[in-house]
N, CA, C and O of each residue as an XYZ file, in Angstrom:
556
protein
N       2.460     12.332     34.524
C       1.670     12.573     33.332
C       0.516     11.580     33.306
O       0.733     10.385     33.507
N      -0.704     12.047     33.062
C      -1.842     11.130     33.065
C      -1.786     10.169     31.882
O      -1.214     10.459     30.831
N      -2.402      9.022     32.101
C      -2.437      8.016     31.041
C      -3.284      8.535     29.877
O      -4.383      9.052     30.078
N      -2.753      8.387     28.647
C      -3.468      8.870     27.471
C      -4.288      7.746     26.852
O      -3.914      6.574     26.913
N      -5.404      8.123     26.261
C      -6.276      7.130     25.634
C      -5.602      6.563     24.388
O      -4.991      7.292     23.606
N      -5.726      5.262     24.223
C      -5.190      4.579     23.044
C      -6.333      4.314     22.075
O      -7.415      3.884     22.474
N      -6.082      4.574     20.807
C      -7.077      4.346     19.770
C      -6.554      3.273     18.833
O      -5.457      3.396     18.288
N      -7.342      2.215     18.645
C      -6.945      1.133     17.751
C      -7.090      1.561     16.297
O      -7.922      2.404     15.962
N      -6.272      0.971     15.448
C      -6.365      1.189     14.009
C      -6.915     -0.083     13.378
O      -7.235     -1.041     14.083
N      -7.023     -0.096     12.078
C      -7.514     -1.293     11.398
C      -6.464     -2.401     11.375
O      -6.770     -3.529     10.990
N      -5.246     -2.099     11.776
C      -4.170     -3.083     11.752
C      -3.960     -3.657     13.144
O      -3.854     -2.903     14.111
N      -3.898     -4.987     13.263
C      -3.693     -5.583     14.583
C      -2.326     -5.197     15.147
O      -1.322     -5.227     14.436
N      -2.298     -4.838     16.416
C      -1.041     -4.497     17.070
C      -0.600     -3.060     16.843
O       0.469     -2.670     17.312
N      -1.393     -2.260     16.135
C      -1.042     -0.864     15.885
C      -2.110      0.019     16.529
O      -3.306     -0.187     16.325
N      -1.669      0.994     17.300
C      -2.591      1.942     17.900
C      -1.949      3.320     17.873
O      -0.770      3.455     17.548
N      -2.724      4.339     18.212
C      -2.168      5.683     18.288
C      -2.721      6.413     19.492
O      -3.771      6.063     20.030
N      -1.998      7.426     19.900
C      -2.471      8.345     20.933
C      -2.468      9.739     20.319
O      -1.714     10.015     19.385
N      -3.307     10.607     20.846
C      -3.324     11.989     20.383
C      -2.324     12.778     21.230
O      -2.334     12.703     22.459
N      -1.471     13.526     20.557
C      -0.442     14.289     21.238
C      -0.385     15.688     20.635
O      -0.741     15.887     19.473
N       0.054     16.635     21.415
C       0.177     17.995     20.914
C       1.605     18.209     20.434
O       2.562     17.914     21.151
N       1.741     18.722     19.218
C       3.051     18.995     18.651
C       3.297     20.494     18.696
O       2.591     21.258     18.038
N       4.292     20.921     19.468
C       4.575     22.349     19.582
C       5.200     22.906     18.308
O       5.126     24.110     18.066
N       5.811     22.061     17.495
C       6.453     22.549     16.267
C       5.432     22.968     15.217
O       5.708     23.858     14.412
N       4.258     22.342     15.212
C       3.239     22.717     14.232
C       1.997     23.302     14.893
O       1.035     23.661     14.213
N       2.019     23.397     16.224
C       0.902     23.945     17.003
C      -0.420     23.239     16.701
O      -1.454     23.887     16.542
N      -0.379     21.936     16.627
C      -1.576     21.134     16.359
C      -1.497     19.836     17.144
O      -0.434     19.422     17.607
N      -2.664     19.208     17.279
C      -2.688     17.848     17.796
C      -2.405     16.909     16.638
O      -2.834     17.151     15.509
N      -1.696     15.857     16.920
C      -1.419     14.869     15.882
C      -1.408     13.475     16.489
O      -1.301     13.308     17.704
N      -1.520     12.481     15.622
C      -1.484     11.091     16.068
C      -0.040     10.626     16.164
O       0.778     10.900     15.285
N       0.259      9.917     17.245
C       1.560      9.276     17.396
C       1.292      7.778     17.386
O       0.599      7.261     18.262
N       1.842      7.082     16.394
C       1.565      5.662     16.198
C       2.559      4.794     16.952
O       3.746      5.107     17.048
N       2.038      3.695     17.485
C       2.850      2.710     18.194
C       2.507      1.323     17.656
O       1.387      1.066     17.215
N       3.502      0.437     17.706
C       3.252     -0.963     17.359
C       3.506     -1.814     18.599
O       4.379     -1.516     19.414
N       2.731     -2.865     18.715
C       2.815     -3.766     19.854
C       3.008     -5.178     19.298
O       2.248     -5.622     18.437
N       4.040     -5.884     19.801
C       4.285     -7.247     19.346
C       4.978     -8.033     20.452
O       5.405     -7.472     21.460
N       5.081     -9.343     20.243
C       5.735    -10.214     21.215
C       7.022    -10.753     20.603
O       7.060    -11.153     19.439
N       8.075    -10.754     21.419
C       9.349    -11.304     20.985
C       9.965    -12.028     22.173
O      10.134    -11.445     23.244
N      10.299    -13.289     21.985
C      10.856    -14.107     23.068
C       9.976    -14.052     24.315
O      10.470    -13.875     25.428
N       8.670    -14.205     24.115
C       7.675    -14.206     25.190
C       7.637    -12.903     25.993
O       7.168    -12.887     27.131
N       8.127    -11.822     25.405
C       8.041    -10.508     26.037
C       7.180     -9.607     25.165
O       7.298     -9.618     23.939
N       6.316     -8.829     25.801
C       5.491     -7.871     25.078
C       6.300     -6.593     24.869
O       6.836     -6.031     25.824
N       6.387     -6.139     23.630
C       7.195     -4.969     23.289
C       6.310     -3.944     22.590
O       5.503     -4.290     21.727
N       6.471     -2.690     22.970
C       5.778     -1.586     22.313
C       6.826     -0.602     21.827
O       7.722     -0.214     22.576
N       6.707     -0.201     20.562
C       7.653      0.747     19.980
C       6.915      1.877     19.310
O       5.845      1.685     18.730
N       7.490      3.050     19.393
C       6.934      4.193     18.683
C       7.255      4.023     17.203
O       8.404      3.788     16.829
N       6.231      4.145     16.368
C       6.422      3.913     14.935
C       6.525      5.207     14.146
O       7.175      5.229     13.101
N       5.916      6.267     14.601
C       6.014      7.521     13.864
C       4.906      8.481     14.214
O       3.964      8.139     14.929
N       5.032      9.695     13.699
C       4.057     10.751     13.943
C       3.287     11.035     12.665
O       3.830     10.911     11.567
N       2.038     11.410     12.804
C       1.137     11.625     11.681
C       1.705     12.616     10.672
O       1.759     12.300      9.483
N       2.122     13.783     11.093
C       2.532     14.812     10.142
C       3.905     14.520      9.541
O       4.179     14.925      8.411
N       4.753     13.837     10.265
C       6.041     13.450      9.698
C       5.820     12.427      8.584
O       6.481     12.479      7.547
N       4.889     11.499      8.804
C       4.550     10.510      7.781
C       3.959     11.211      6.564
O       4.312     10.897      5.427
N       3.050     12.169      6.808
C       2.432     12.908      5.701
C       3.462     13.684      4.893
O       3.381     13.728      3.666
N       4.436     14.301      5.577
C       5.467     15.065      4.853
C       6.299     14.159      3.967
O       6.662     14.538      2.854
N       6.606     12.962      4.455
C       7.372     12.013      3.643
C       6.600     11.591      2.411
O       7.165     11.462      1.326
N       5.297     11.374      2.584
C       4.446     11.002      1.459
C       4.384     12.134      0.432
O       4.482     11.896     -0.771
N       4.222     13.372      0.923
C       4.174     14.523      0.020
C       5.483     14.699     -0.727
O       5.475     15.011     -1.918
N       6.606     14.506     -0.053
C       7.914     14.630     -0.702
C       8.088     13.560     -1.773
O       8.626     13.835     -2.846
N       7.633     12.341     -1.486
C       7.743     11.261     -2.464
C       6.903     11.554     -3.704
O       7.339     11.295     -4.826
N       5.704     12.091     -3.506
C       4.847     12.435     -4.640
C       5.476     13.554     -5.456
O       5.465     13.504     -6.686
N       6.028     14.567     -4.784
C       6.650     15.687     -5.487
C       7.845     15.225     -6.313
O       8.083     15.736     -7.407
N       8.598     14.256     -5.790
C       9.768     13.738     -6.512
C       9.421     12.577     -7.433
O      10.300     11.992     -8.066
N       8.138     12.246     -7.504
C       7.629     11.142     -8.312
C       8.342      9.829     -7.993
O       8.781      9.101     -8.884
N       8.441      9.555     -6.699
C       9.032      8.315     -6.216
C       7.911      7.459     -5.654
O       7.099      7.944     -4.867
N       7.855      6.200     -6.044
C       6.819      5.287     -5.580
C       7.210      4.762     -4.213
O       8.317      4.251     -4.042
N       6.312      4.880     -3.223
C       6.642      4.536     -1.839
C       6.282      3.113     -1.441
O       6.835      2.590     -0.474
N       5.384      2.487     -2.152
C       4.845      1.204     -1.719
C       5.416      0.066     -2.566
O       6.222      0.274     -3.473
N       4.970     -1.132     -2.236
C       5.307     -2.268     -3.075
C       4.584     -2.070     -4.403
O       3.385     -1.790     -4.406
N       5.270     -2.205     -5.514
C       4.610     -1.961     -6.803
C       3.537     -3.009     -7.093
O       3.646     -4.151     -6.645
N       2.505     -2.627     -7.839
C       1.468     -3.589     -8.211
C       2.049     -4.695     -9.103
O       3.103     -4.533     -9.719
N       1.335     -5.814     -9.151
C       1.746     -6.929     -9.995
C       1.896     -6.438    -11.427
O       1.011     -5.758    -11.947
N       3.000     -6.777    -12.062
C       3.258     -6.358    -13.432
C       4.259     -5.218    -13.518
O       4.728     -4.872    -14.602
N       4.583     -4.639    -12.370
C       5.546     -3.539    -12.322
C       6.665     -3.891    -11.361
O       6.517     -4.772    -10.514
N       7.786     -3.196    -11.499
C       8.877     -3.319    -10.539
C       9.495     -1.939    -10.347
O       9.326     -1.048    -11.179
N      10.208     -1.778     -9.245
C      10.887     -0.524     -8.970
C      12.302     -0.587     -9.508
O      13.034     -1.547     -9.272
N      12.670      0.448    -10.232
C      14.041      0.565    -10.728
C      14.492      1.992    -10.446
O      14.024      2.935    -11.084
N      15.408      2.147     -9.482
C      15.899      3.459     -9.058
C      14.752      4.377     -8.620
O      14.748      5.567     -8.935
N      13.792      3.822     -7.900
C      12.673      4.594     -7.381
C      11.569      4.874     -8.383
O      10.570      5.505     -8.037
N      11.726      4.423     -9.607
C      10.723      4.653    -10.648
C      10.045      3.332    -10.995
O      10.653      2.265    -10.912
N       8.770      3.423    -11.385
C       8.021      2.232    -11.781
C       8.290      1.908    -13.236
O       8.168      2.769    -14.108
N       8.655      0.671    -13.493
C       8.831      0.185    -14.855
C       8.106     -1.149    -14.987
O       7.864     -1.834    -13.993
N       7.765     -1.508    -16.209
C       7.099     -2.794    -16.434
C       8.042     -3.936    -16.115
O       9.231     -3.880    -16.428
N       7.511     -4.961    -15.498
C       8.283     -6.161    -15.179
C       8.040     -7.184    -16.295
O       6.904     -7.584    -16.548
N       9.094     -7.586    -16.938
C       8.929     -8.496    -18.074
C       8.412     -9.876    -17.678
O       7.884    -10.596    -18.526
N       8.552    -10.260    -16.409
C       8.063    -11.571    -15.952
C       6.569    -11.556    -15.621
O       5.838    -12.473    -15.996
N       6.116    -10.512    -14.917
C       4.740    -10.521    -14.418
C       3.761     -9.672    -15.223
O       2.550     -9.835    -15.066
N       4.240     -8.780    -16.070
C       3.336     -7.942    -16.870
C       2.432     -8.784    -17.776
O       1.242     -8.485    -17.877
N       2.951     -9.829    -18.439
C       2.067    -10.652    -19.273
C       0.952    -11.341    -18.478
O      -0.122    -11.602    -19.020
N       1.201    -11.635    -17.204
C       0.175    -12.265    -16.369
C      -1.001    -11.315    -16.196
O      -2.156    -11.717    -16.342
N      -0.709    -10.053    -15.885
C      -1.768     -9.057    -15.688
C      -2.526     -8.836    -16.997
O      -3.753     -8.744    -16.997
N      -1.806     -8.753    -18.098
C      -2.457     -8.564    -19.390
C      -3.373     -9.744    -19.705
O      -4.479     -9.552    -20.210
N      -2.922    -10.951    -19.411
C      -3.721    -12.154    -19.651
C      -4.975    -12.153    -18.771
O      -6.040    -12.585    -19.213
N      -4.854    -11.670    -17.530
C      -6.012    -11.592    -16.628
C      -7.066    -10.675    -17.218
O      -8.245    -11.029    -17.241
N      -6.668     -9.504    -17.696
C      -7.621     -8.561    -18.276
C      -8.233     -9.104    -19.565
O      -9.434     -8.954    -19.789
N      -7.417     -9.734    -20.418
C      -7.935    -10.291    -21.674
C      -8.931    -11.412    -21.384
O      -9.999    -11.468    -21.994
N      -8.587    -12.297    -20.460
C      -9.480    -13.403    -20.108
C     -10.803    -12.894    -19.562
O     -11.866    -13.406    -19.915
N     -10.739    -11.894    -18.709
C     -11.959    -11.342    -18.120
C     -12.822    -10.666    -19.185
O     -14.045    -10.805    -19.178
N     -12.186     -9.938    -20.094
C     -12.937     -9.272    -21.173
C     -13.558    -10.263    -22.149
O     -14.543     -9.942    -22.814
N     -12.995    -11.457    -22.240
C     -13.560    -12.498    -23.106
C     -14.688    -13.244    -22.408
O     -15.296    -14.135    -23.002
N     -14.982    -12.890    -21.144
C     -16.105    -13.494    -20.442
C     -15.749    -14.655    -19.539
O     -16.642    -15.334    -19.033
N     -14.479    -14.897    -19.327
C     -14.060    -15.994    -18.466
C     -14.375    -15.663    -17.007
O     -14.260    -14.508    -16.596
N     -14.764    -16.652    -16.234
C     -15.117    -16.457    -14.823
C     -13.873    -16.135    -14.001
O     -12.774    -16.604    -14.298
N     -14.069    -15.329    -12.967
C     -12.948    -14.929    -12.118
C     -12.299    -16.137    -11.441
O     -11.078    -16.198    -11.303
N     -13.129    -17.100    -11.019
C     -12.572    -18.306    -10.381
C     -11.696    -19.087    -11.356
O     -10.651    -19.614    -10.972
N     -12.124    -19.161    -12.619
C     -11.332    -19.877    -13.625
C     -10.011    -19.155    -13.883
O      -8.968    -19.792    -14.027
N     -10.059    -17.840    -13.940
C      -8.831    -17.059    -14.142
C      -7.890    -17.257    -12.957
O      -6.680    -17.399    -13.131
N      -8.457    -17.265    -11.752
C      -7.644    -17.458    -10.546
C      -6.966    -18.820    -10.559
O      -5.779    -18.929    -10.254
N      -7.718    -19.858    -10.911
C      -7.138    -21.204    -10.984
C      -6.025    -21.265    -12.015
O      -4.982    -21.877    -11.787
N      -6.258    -20.623    -13.152
C      -5.285    -20.641    -14.253
C      -3.953    -20.006    -13.847
O      -2.892    -20.447    -14.291
N      -4.008    -18.973    -13.007
C      -2.786    -18.247    -12.643
C      -2.300    -18.535    -11.228
O      -1.330    -17.928    -10.773
N      -2.961    -19.454    -10.527
C      -2.532    -19.818     -9.180
C      -2.722    -18.705     -8.173
O      -1.916    -18.543     -7.257
N      -3.772    -17.946     -8.339
C      -4.074    -16.832     -7.437
C      -5.463    -17.042     -6.851
O      -6.220    -17.895     -7.313
N      -5.787    -16.260     -5.837
C      -7.125    -16.340     -5.258
C      -8.081    -15.476     -6.075
O      -7.650    -14.515     -6.711
N      -9.379    -15.806     -6.067
C     -10.355    -14.943     -6.756
C     -10.329    -13.505     -6.235
O     -10.555    -12.563     -6.994
N     -10.054    -13.340     -4.941
C      -9.992    -11.988     -4.373
C      -8.843    -11.189     -4.985
O      -8.991     -9.996     -5.251
N      -7.707    -11.834     -5.207
C      -6.583    -11.107     -5.802
C      -6.867    -10.757     -7.263
O      -6.437     -9.705     -7.735
N      -7.579    -11.613     -7.979
C      -7.959    -11.307     -9.363
C      -8.925    -10.125     -9.378
O      -8.787     -9.222    -10.202
N      -9.905    -10.128     -8.467
C     -10.835     -8.996     -8.369
C     -10.093     -7.705     -8.042
O     -10.413     -6.646     -8.581
N      -9.108     -7.796     -7.161
C      -8.328     -6.618     -6.787
C      -7.584     -6.061     -8.014
O      -7.559     -4.850     -8.232
N      -6.993     -6.936     -8.791
C      -6.280     -6.493     -9.996
C      -7.244     -5.843    -10.971
O      -6.950     -4.785    -11.526
N      -8.395     -6.471    -11.183
C      -9.368     -5.944    -12.147
C      -9.969     -4.610    -11.688
O     -10.336     -3.784    -12.524
N     -10.072     -4.392    -10.390
C     -10.656     -3.157     -9.870
C      -9.628     -2.078     -9.543
O     -10.000     -0.963     -9.175
N      -8.350     -2.392     -9.669
C      -7.297     -1.445     -9.314
C      -7.170     -0.375    -10.396
O      -6.801     -0.697    -11.525
N      -7.465      0.890    -10.084
C      -7.402      1.943    -11.101
C      -5.984      2.199    -11.613
O      -5.807      2.831    -12.654
N      -4.988      1.721    -10.898
C      -3.600      1.918    -11.315
C      -3.335      1.334    -12.704
O      -2.546      1.884    -13.473
N      -4.003      0.208    -13.022
C      -3.755     -0.470    -14.301
C      -4.386      0.240    -15.490
O      -3.936      0.062    -16.622
N      -5.420      1.042    -15.255
C      -6.129      1.648    -16.379
C      -6.084      3.173    -16.382
O      -6.653      3.803    -17.273
N      -5.414      3.776    -15.397
C      -5.406      5.222    -15.282
C      -3.967      5.718    -15.157
O      -3.341      5.554    -14.110
N      -3.452      6.314    -16.209
C      -2.073      6.788    -16.163
C      -1.943      8.123    -15.449
O      -0.826      8.586    -15.216
N      -3.068      8.760    -15.091
C      -2.991     10.037    -14.382
C      -2.882      9.821    -12.880
O      -3.215     10.708    -12.094
N      -2.416      8.645    -12.484
C      -2.160      8.346    -11.078
C      -1.086      9.306    -10.577
O      -0.422      9.959    -11.381
N      -0.909      9.400     -9.272
C       0.069     10.329     -8.711
C       1.474     10.124     -9.277
O       2.224     11.084     -9.450
N       1.820      8.887     -9.559
C       3.127      8.571    -10.112
C       2.935      8.159    -11.572
O       2.239      7.177    -11.832
N       3.523      8.870    -12.528
C       3.349      8.490    -13.931
C       3.955      7.100    -14.197
O       5.013      6.750    -13.675
N       3.261      6.344    -15.007
C       3.730      4.991    -15.306
C       3.130      4.551    -16.645
O       2.132      5.097    -17.115
N       3.769      3.555    -17.231
C       3.276      2.976    -18.474
C       2.112      2.039    -18.158
O       2.182      1.242    -17.222
N       1.050      2.139    -18.940
C      -0.117      1.301    -18.681
C       0.087     -0.103    -19.231
O       0.692     -0.292    -20.286
N      -0.431     -1.085    -18.494
C      -0.369     -2.479    -18.934
C      -1.527     -2.821    -19.852
O      -1.380     -3.634    -20.764
N      -2.663     -2.214    -19.621
C      -3.888     -2.582    -20.326
C      -4.237     -1.544    -21.360
O      -5.242     -1.682    -22.057
């Protein structure tokens, strides 16, 4: 079998090759990860594009959150609920910003980087309840 071209992704150590899937009669990406363990280079197959997409679609249909929840939320039985420990932090970030406080000052106050504060302030998840997964709004 001829060597197939490898395409890099935005993630270090992750690449994909294009492969034909007879089950769906289409070309799809097959993802691989490359890492070192005990001074040995290891490559493992991580998954196929359409199988990953089907899992994502099933999770959305069942309203199950697939990722790490945003700050201020936690997962409880696959559902997003407010976290009583971190929700006040997010609310304080939004209140401070709306009062005109600088992002660097807010970051220092909460022990976070300015980039993480900007990410929280720009994340539509906090202000848009019509996200794919229904959730209670913090702001």
